[in-house]
N, C-alpha and C positions, 0 to 999 in steps of 0.2 A: 655614237660619237657625240660628245658634248658640243653644244652650239658655240661655246667660247673657243674651242679648238678651230672650228671652221672660220669664225670671224677673225680670230687672231692670225691665222694663216693669210687671209685676205688682206688684213691691215699691214702685215709684215711685207707682203709682196708690193702693195701700194707704196709703202714707205721706201722700199728699195728702188722702185722706179723714180719716185720723187727725188731721192738722194742722187741718183745717177743724172737726172735732168739738171739738178743744181750744180753738180760737178761739171757737166758739159757746158753749161751756160755761164759758169763762174759766179752763180748766185749763191752766196754763202747762207742766206736765210732759207732758201728752198732746200738746200743740202741739209741744214740743221733740222728743219721740219721733217724731212724724210728719215733722218737718223732717229729722231724722237718717235715717229710713227712706227718705224720698224721695231724699236725697243718695246713700245706699247703692245705691238702684235705678239712679240715673243712672250711677254708677261701674260697676256690674255690666253695664249696657247698653253702656257704652263698651268694656268688655273684650270683650263679645260681638261688637261691631262690628269690633274689631281682629282677633279670631280669624277672623271671616268674611273680612275683607280678606286675611289671611295665607293662608287656605285657597284663596281665589280666585286669588291671585298664584301659588301653587304649581301650580294646575291649568293655567296658561297656559304 
């Protein structure tokens, strides 16, 4: 499993928590930061999946 997939999942989870805290406290800045971090995590995870797929294709 690619390192980017693991880091992306962690960043996505952290962003979700931050977004929820922002919603609960009414802090729009924290909520927006959480959404952005969650999106960054999704992108990083996608990059990791692509790297895994490329590596698997080369092994065949």
